[in-house]
C-alpha positions as CSV (number, residue, x, y, z in Angstrom):
1,M,-6.6,-21.3,-3.8
2,D,-6.6,-21.4,0.1
3,D,-9.9,-20.5,1.8
4,S,-8.1,-18.2,4.2
5,G,-4.9,-16.3,4.7
6,L,-3.2,-13.0,3.9
7,W,-2.2,-12.1,0.3
8,L,0.4,-9.4,-0.1
9,I,-0.3,-8.2,-3.6
10,G,1.9,-5.9,-5.7
11,L,0.0,-3.4,-7.9
12,G,3.0,-2.4,-9.9
13,P,4.5,1.1,-10.2
14,G,1.2,3.0,-10.7
15,D,-0.4,1.7,-13.8
16,L,-2.9,-1.1,-12.9
17,N,-2.5,-2.6,-16.4
18,Q,1.0,-3.6,-15.2
19,M,-0.3,-6.0,-12.5
20,S,0.5,-9.6,-13.2
21,I,-2.3,-12.0,-14.1
22,S,-1.8,-13.9,-10.9
23,A,-1.9,-10.7,-8.8
24,L,-5.1,-9.6,-10.4
25,S,-6.7,-13.0,-9.9
26,A,-5.7,-13.1,-6.2
27,A,-7.0,-9.6,-5.6
28,K,-10.4,-10.4,-7.2
29,A,-10.7,-13.6,-5.2
30,A,-10.2,-12.0,-1.9
31,N,-13.1,-11.6,0.6
32,Y,-11.5,-8.3,2.0
33,R,-9.2,-5.9,0.1
34,F,-7.2,-3.2,1.8
35,L,-5.0,-0.7,0.0
36,E,-1.8,0.2,1.9
37,G,-1.6,3.9,1.6
38,Y,1.5,5.2,3.3
39,T,4.7,3.5,1.8
40,A,3.7,4.3,-1.8
41,L,0.8,5.9,-3.7
42,L,-1.4,5.3,-6.7
43,P,-2.0,8.1,-9.1
44,P,-5.5,9.6,-8.6
45,N,-6.9,8.3,-11.8
46,E,-5.8,4.7,-11.0
47,L,-7.1,5.1,-7.5
48,G,-10.5,5.8,-9.1
49,N,-10.2,2.7,-11.3
50,L,-9.1,0.3,-8.5
51,E,-12.6,-0.9,-7.5
52,E,-13.5,-1.6,-11.1
53,V,-10.3,-3.6,-11.6
54,V,-10.2,-5.7,-8.4
55,G,-13.4,-5.0,-6.5
56,P,-14.4,-3.0,-3.4
57,W,-11.5,-2.0,-1.1
58,E,-10.7,0.1,2.0
59,L,-7.7,2.3,2.7
60,R,-5.3,1.4,5.5
61,M,-2.6,3.6,6.8
62,R,0.5,3.1,8.9
63,S,-1.0,2.1,12.3
64,S,-3.3,-0.5,10.8
65,V,-0.4,-2.2,9.0
66,E,2.2,-1.9,11.7
67,Q,-0.4,-3.1,14.3
68,P,-2.1,-5.6,12.0
69,E,-4.4,-7.4,14.5
70,E,-7.5,-6.5,12.4
71,L,-5.8,-7.9,9.2
72,L,-4.6,-11.0,10.8
73,D,-7.9,-11.7,12.7
74,L,-9.7,-11.5,9.4
75,A,-7.1,-13.6,7.6
76,Q,-7.5,-16.4,10.1
77,N,-10.8,-17.4,8.4
78,H,-11.0,-15.3,5.2
79,R,-9.0,-14.4,2.2
80,V,-7.5,-11.0,2.9
81,A,-5.6,-9.0,0.3
82,L,-3.3,-6.1,1.2
83,L,-2.7,-4.2,-2.0
84,V,0.7,-2.5,-2.2
85,V,1.9,-0.1,-4.9
86,G,5.1,-1.5,-6.4
87,D,6.4,-4.8,-4.9
88,P,4.9,-5.9,-1.6
89,L,8.2,-6.9,-0.1
90,Q,10.1,-3.6,-0.8
91,A,9.2,-2.3,2.7
92,T,10.3,-4.1,5.9
93,T,6.8,-3.4,7.2
94,H,5.4,-6.0,4.9
95,V,8.2,-8.5,5.7
96,D,7.1,-8.1,9.3
97,L,3.6,-9.1,8.3
98,Q,5.0,-12.4,6.8
99,L,6.6,-13.1,10.1
100,R,3.5,-12.3,12.1
101,C,1.5,-14.7,9.9
102,A,4.0,-17.4,10.5
103,Q,3.7,-16.9,14.3
104,R,-0.1,-17.3,14.1
105,Q,0.1,-20.1,11.5
106,I,-1.8,-18.0,9.0
107,P,-1.0,-18.7,5.3
108,C,0.8,-15.8,3.7
109,H,1.0,-15.5,0.0
110,I,3.1,-13.1,-2.1
111,E,2.2,-11.7,-5.5
112,H,5.2,-9.7,-6.6
113,G,4.8,-6.5,-8.6
114,I,7.1,-4.2,-10.6
115,S,8.9,-1.7,-8.3
116,I,10.6,1.6,-8.8
117,T,14.0,-0.1,-8.1
118,T,13.5,-2.4,-11.1
119,I,12.4,0.4,-13.4
120,V,14.6,3.5,-13.0
121,T,18.1,2.0,-13.6
122,G,17.3,0.7,-17.0
123,A,15.0,3.5,-17.9
124,V,17.6,6.2,-17.6
125,G,20.5,4.1,-19.0
126,L,22.7,3.5,-15.9
127,Q,24.0,0.0,-15.4
128,S,22.0,-1.8,-12.7
129,Y,25.0,-3.7,-11.3
130,R,26.8,-0.4,-10.5
131,F,24.2,0.7,-7.9
132,G,25.1,0.7,-4.2
133,R,22.9,1.1,-1.1
134,Q,19.6,3.0,-1.5
135,C,18.6,5.8,0.8
136,T,15.6,7.9,1.5
137,F,15.4,11.7,1.8
138,A,13.2,12.4,4.7
139,Y,11.3,15.7,5.4
140,P,13.1,17.7,8.0
141,Y,11.3,17.7,11.4
142,G,12.1,20.9,13.2
143,D,15.8,21.2,13.5
144,Y,16.4,17.5,13.0
145,L,17.8,16.4,9.7
146,P,19.7,13.1,9.5
147,T,22.8,13.2,7.3
148,S,22.9,9.4,6.8
149,P,21.4,9.6,3.2
150,L,24.3,11.8,2.0
151,E,26.8,9.6,3.9
152,I,25.5,6.6,1.9
153,I,25.7,8.6,-1.4
154,L,29.3,9.6,-0.6
155,E,30.3,6.0,0.3
156,N,28.7,4.8,-2.9
157,K,30.5,7.4,-5.0
158,E,33.8,6.5,-3.4
159,R,33.3,2.9,-4.5
160,G,32.2,4.0,-8.0
161,L,28.6,3.1,-7.4
162,H,25.4,5.0,-8.3
163,T,22.7,5.8,-5.7
164,L,18.9,5.6,-5.8
165,A,17.4,8.1,-3.4
166,L,13.7,7.7,-2.7
167,L,11.8,10.8,-1.6
168,D,9.6,11.0,1.5
169,L,5.8,11.0,1.0
170,D,4.7,12.3,4.4
171,P,5.8,15.6,5.9
172,T,4.2,14.6,9.3
173,G,6.2,11.4,9.6
174,M,3.2,9.7,11.1
175,G,1.9,7.8,8.0
176,E,-1.7,8.5,8.8
177,G,-2.8,11.7,7.0
178,D,-2.9,13.0,3.5
179,Q,0.4,12.1,1.8
180,Q,2.4,15.0,0.2
181,P,5.2,13.5,-2.0
182,M,8.4,15.5,-1.7
183,T,8.9,17.9,-4.6
184,P,12.2,18.3,-6.5
185,K,12.7,21.7,-4.9
186,V,12.4,20.3,-1.3
187,A,14.6,17.3,-2.2
188,V,17.4,19.7,-3.3
189,E,16.9,21.7,-0.1
190,V,17.3,18.6,1.9
191,L,20.4,17.6,0.0
192,R,21.9,21.1,0.5
193,K,21.2,21.0,4.2
194,M,22.9,17.6,4.6
195,A,25.8,18.9,2.5
196,Q,26.2,21.9,4.7
197,K,26.4,19.8,7.8
198,L,29.0,17.5,6.2
199,E,30.8,20.3,4.5
200,V,30.4,18.8,1.1
201,D,29.9,20.7,-2.2
202,V,27.1,19.1,-4.2
203,E,26.2,22.0,-6.5
204,E,28.0,20.6,-9.5
205,W,27.0,17.0,-9.1
206,T,24.9,15.5,-11.9
207,L,21.5,14.6,-10.6
208,V,18.9,12.5,-12.3
209,L,15.3,13.2,-11.4
210,C,12.8,10.4,-12.3
211,S,9.2,11.4,-12.1
212,D,6.1,9.2,-12.2
213,M,8.0,6.2,-13.5
214,G,6.0,3.3,-14.7
215,T,3.1,5.5,-15.8
216,D,2.2,7.3,-19.0
217,D,3.5,10.5,-17.4
218,A,7.0,9.2,-16.8
219,N,9.7,11.9,-17.2
220,V,13.4,12.1,-16.7
221,N,15.5,15.3,-16.1
222,V,19.2,15.5,-15.7
223,G,21.0,18.5,-14.3
224,T,22.7,20.2,-11.4
225,A,21.1,20.7,-8.0
226,Q,19.9,24.2,-9.1
227,Q,18.5,22.9,-12.4
228,I,16.7,20.0,-10.7
229,S,15.3,22.3,-8.0
230,E,13.5,24.3,-10.7
231,V,11.7,21.3,-12.2
232,T,8.0,21.6,-11.7
233,G,5.2,19.2,-12.5
234,G,5.1,15.5,-11.9
235,R,3.7,13.8,-8.8
236,I,6.0,11.2,-7.3
237,H,9.8,11.6,-7.8
238,C,13.0,9.9,-7.0
239,L,16.7,10.9,-7.5
240,L,19.6,9.0,-9.0
241,I,23.0,10.3,-8.0
242,P,25.5,8.8,-10.4
243,A,29.1,8.0,-9.7
244,E,31.7,8.5,-12.4
245,L,30.0,7.4,-15.7
246,H,31.1,4.8,-18.2
247,D,31.0,6.0,-21.8
248,V,27.7,4.2,-22.6
249,E,26.1,5.6,-19.4
250,D,27.3,9.1,-20.3
251,A,25.7,8.8,-23.7
252,A,22.5,7.4,-22.3
253,L,22.1,10.2,-19.8
254,A,22.8,12.8,-22.6
255,R,19.4,11.8,-24.1
256,W,17.6,13.6,-21.3
């Protein structure tokens, strides 16, 4: 293993037992370990286990990752691990780190991890090749609410494609404070506000709520917007918005 460089290490979906052997080895071998805490979150119990599994670590939020001089200066002469929930290249922020390393001739190594996008399609029974563009439901900021997520969903539906909608983690939009994952109730409120702007009726759509996927607490709920808005419990959620279902997909969703 190189004596210096930056390692982008995927922790998997939330259960540290799902880290790959090579990811675990790279994390343990690092001189410095930083947990990236704004694009995704570890469950509290796994957060408490992290030091025992990989060694001492420090939390880094948005500004430290998007302005990574500290990380790159350390990586010039040390082994530095940035620990990322899911897969480390899911976010463009981390791709940018690769490019910055190349500019400074710092070795950059990738240890992939299981991500939500590789879990949810198979877990609920929808066919993975029938998914279109993903989108993210952002918290409203004042009167500002982009309709682009619903536009993506509508475009996918028109093409017979399902949509994975990720839900915002940070109501401040700053990526620096305590994260508050969007609840199903708020997600449906956001969907309804977008639908009102675009004059679209979403009330009878079938929605699939996936909660805490990749952990022992994983749960799937299928229902209308109103039914999904009433789901409580769970910690981190995402929504699947199916297009017209094939017979096998219809039967698979009926299990939930």
